[in-house]
Legacy VTK file of the C-alpha trace (Angstrom):
# vtk DataFile Version 3.0
C-alpha trace
ASCII
DATASET POLYDATA
POINTS 55 float
-39.440 -71.269 15.712
-37.800 -68.270 15.580
-40.509 -64.872 16.122
-39.624 -62.287 13.274
-38.823 -58.852 15.300
-41.200 -57.192 16.687
-41.285 -53.161 17.403
-41.851 -51.643 20.574
-45.013 -49.562 19.183
-46.906 -53.300 17.952
-45.348 -54.872 21.852
-47.202 -51.148 23.667
-50.344 -51.104 21.484
-50.295 -55.440 22.575
-49.862 -54.716 26.537
-52.679 -51.748 26.402
-54.990 -54.094 24.270
-54.850 -56.566 26.751
-54.974 -54.489 29.437
-57.652 -52.936 28.440
-59.465 -55.873 28.211
-58.353 -57.548 31.373
-58.853 -54.646 34.116
-58.344 -57.481 37.136
-54.519 -58.452 36.192
-51.217 -57.189 37.091
-49.257 -55.558 34.983
-46.364 -58.632 35.051
-49.792 -61.091 34.118
-50.438 -58.793 31.004
-47.200 -58.669 29.835
-46.768 -62.452 30.028
-50.310 -62.733 28.016
-48.006 -59.967 25.985
-45.355 -61.912 25.701
-47.190 -65.472 24.473
-49.439 -63.997 22.098
-46.430 -61.813 20.562
-44.060 -64.433 20.650
-41.485 -62.234 22.026
-39.119 -63.094 25.470
-40.896 -61.551 27.462
-37.896 -59.496 29.103
-38.160 -56.938 26.047
-42.265 -56.526 27.251
-41.170 -56.220 30.894
-38.334 -53.831 28.854
-40.955 -51.579 26.966
-43.219 -51.424 29.738
-40.543 -50.032 32.246
-39.115 -47.892 30.011
-42.505 -46.536 28.869
-43.502 -45.888 31.915
-40.516 -43.849 33.180
-41.087 -41.356 30.481
LINES 1 56
55 0 1 2 3 4 5 6 7 8 9 10 11 12 13 14 15 16 17 18 19 20 21 22 23 24 25 26 27 28 29 30 31 32 33 34 35 36 37 38 39 40 41 42 43 44 45 46 47 48 49 50 51 52 53 54
């Protein structure tokens, strides 16, 4: 099933929400959870997180 378009801001918000609630997980594990929660490709989540870290 195709997923709707998810904004970069929504991915960032979900990442930080999951990160706060699951402090014992690594960034890679949080990215996996965000990918599943939002039904977006894992690579897209990783890219958004990496871009945010560089900024």
